[in-house]
Kinemage of the C-alpha trace (Angstrom):
@kinemage 1
@onewidth
@group {chain A} dominant
@subgroup {mainchain}
@vectorlist {calphas} color= white
{ca unk a 1} P -32.593 -10.252 82.987
{ca unk a 2} L -33.126 -9.855 79.260
{ca unk a 3} L -31.800 -6.295 78.998
{ca unk a 4} L -28.671 -6.491 81.144
{ca unk a 5} L -25.383 -5.618 79.505
{ca unk a 6} L -22.162 -7.099 80.873
{ca unk a 7} L -18.737 -5.520 80.466
{ca unk a 8} L -15.287 -6.504 81.655
{ca unk a 9} L -12.500 -4.075 82.317
{ca unk a 10} L -8.783 -4.327 82.724
{ca unk a 11} L -6.674 -2.164 80.440
{ca unk a 12} L -9.713 -1.809 78.145
{ca unk a 13} L -13.501 -2.165 78.207
{ca unk a 14} L -15.068 -5.217 76.527
{ca unk a 15} L -18.755 -6.118 76.282
{ca unk a 16} L -19.451 -9.829 76.737
{ca unk a 17} L -22.600 -11.781 75.810
{ca unk a 18} L -25.418 -11.881 78.359
{ca unk a 19} L -25.117 -15.584 79.179
{ca unk a 20} L -26.141 -17.563 82.228
{ca unk a 21} L -24.106 -19.736 84.573
{ca unk a 22} L -20.744 -21.077 83.470
{ca unk a 23} L -21.158 -19.549 80.012
{ca unk a 24} L -21.018 -16.101 81.645
{ca unk a 25} L -17.941 -17.082 83.660
{ca unk a 26} L -16.172 -18.270 80.496
{ca unk a 27} L -17.202 -15.138 78.597
{ca unk a 28} L -15.770 -12.909 81.303
{ca unk a 29} L -12.575 -14.946 81.740
{ca unk a 30} L -11.824 -15.095 78.013
{ca unk a 31} L -12.888 -11.539 77.147
{ca unk a 32} L -9.440 -9.961 77.395
{ca unk a 33} L -6.053 -10.231 79.103
{ca unk a 34} L -6.576 -9.288 82.733
{ca unk a 35} L -3.500 -7.308 83.755
{ca unk a 36} L -4.382 -3.812 84.957
{ca unk a 37} L -7.431 -2.232 86.511
{ca unk a 38} L -8.626 0.927 84.800
{ca unk a 39} L -11.945 1.186 86.660
{ca unk a 40} L -12.622 4.891 86.174
{ca unk a 41} L -11.849 4.851 82.451
{ca unk a 42} L -14.006 1.740 81.976
{ca unk a 43} L -17.046 3.199 83.724
{ca unk a 44} L -16.742 6.537 81.916
{ca unk a 45} L -16.387 4.788 78.553
{ca unk a 46} L -19.236 2.365 79.285
{ca unk a 47} L -21.571 5.216 80.179
{ca unk a 48} L -20.623 7.189 77.066
{ca unk a 49} L -20.967 4.263 74.622
{ca unk a 50} L -23.785 2.245 76.180
{ca unk a 51} L -25.990 5.117 77.280
{ca unk a 52} L -27.105 6.063 80.750
{ca unk a 53} L -27.866 2.844 82.663
{ca unk a 54} L -30.450 2.372 85.415
{ca unk a 55} L -27.659 1.154 87.658
{ca unk a 56} L -24.032 0.039 87.569
{ca unk a 57} L -22.966 -3.073 89.472
{ca unk a 58} L -19.197 -3.360 89.499
{ca unk a 59} L -17.548 -6.535 90.829
{ca unk a 60} L -13.932 -5.724 91.598
{ca unk a 61} L -11.071 -6.063 94.049
{ca unk a 62} L -11.133 -2.232 94.174
{ca unk a 63} L -7.453 -1.899 93.251
{ca unk a 64} L -8.031 0.723 90.590
{ca unk a 65} L -5.059 2.304 88.818
{ca unk a 66} L -7.106 5.385 87.897
{ca unk a 67} L -9.529 5.786 90.794
{ca unk a 68} L -13.245 5.255 91.182
{ca unk a 69} L -15.436 7.604 89.121
{ca unk a 70} L -18.428 9.669 90.172
{ca unk a 71} L -21.694 8.389 88.724
{ca unk a 72} L -23.639 11.652 88.605
{ca unk a 73} L -27.002 10.346 89.758
{ca unk a 74} L -26.798 6.768 88.455
{ca unk a 75} L -27.203 4.088 91.130
{ca unk a 76} L -23.872 2.401 91.683
{ca unk a 77} L -22.983 -0.732 93.594
{ca unk a 78} L -19.327 -1.573 94.067
{ca unk a 79} L -18.997 -5.224 95.107
{ca unk a 80} L -15.514 -5.678 96.539
{ca unk a 81} L -14.559 -9.369 96.399
{ca unk a 82} L -11.155 -8.906 98.077
{ca unk a 83} L -11.853 -7.846 101.689
{ca unk a 84} L -11.350 -10.154 104.621
{ca unk a 85} L -14.638 -9.203 106.307
{ca unk a 86} L -18.155 -8.345 105.136
{ca unk a 87} L -19.391 -4.787 105.200
{ca unk a 88} L -21.748 -2.228 103.707
{ca unk a 89} L -21.197 1.500 103.154
{ca unk a 90} L -24.004 3.493 101.551
{ca unk a 91} L -22.632 6.937 102.404
{ca unk a 92} L -21.091 7.942 99.071
{ca unk a 93} L -21.768 7.989 95.349
{ca unk a 94} L -21.360 4.207 95.259
{ca unk a 95} L -22.937 1.720 97.673
{ca unk a 96} L -19.954 -0.405 98.665
{ca unk a 97} L -20.619 -4.047 99.447
{ca unk a 98} L -17.684 -5.994 100.870
{ca unk a 99} L -17.849 -9.671 100.020
{ca unk a 100} L -19.835 -11.521 97.388
{ca unk a 101} L -22.840 -13.772 97.487
{ca unk a 102} L -25.317 -14.721 94.808
{ca unk a 103} L -27.825 -12.941 97.065
{ca unk a 104} L -26.248 -9.524 96.331
{ca unk a 105} L -28.631 -9.005 93.404
{ca unk a 106} L -31.594 -9.955 95.629
{ca unk a 107} L -30.443 -7.380 98.178
{ca unk a 108} L -30.103 -4.685 95.479
{ca unk a 109} L -33.636 -5.450 94.269
{ca unk a 110} L -34.958 -5.204 97.844
{ca unk a 111} L -33.023 -2.006 98.551
{ca unk a 112} L -34.315 -0.299 95.406
{ca unk a 113} L -37.923 -1.299 96.197
{ca unk a 114} L -37.535 0.254 99.661
{ca unk a 115} L -36.251 3.513 98.126
{ca unk a 116} L -39.103 3.750 95.568
């Protein structure tokens, strides 16, 4: 996608270049020291500096030191890469997807077309 913006979070929020493939992996890995997980602060800061997004897709192990923020009407997908079994929970502010596959984005596209 040409207009996607990619951010990493740990103890701070860092925007990384919108690259493809291994370039994206390297950009994420080298963006900052990865020590803590300030998920709520990162999402709040991202939404205040980057503007209101169409959606937020957060790939995380969900071990947030400061909680998981409310999105106030923005579509949110929380992709938890740490669980030991797959799952889906669409009951809250975030749609929680347990497990990762490159097909997650295809599923999000399909899900949003169904809701339109």
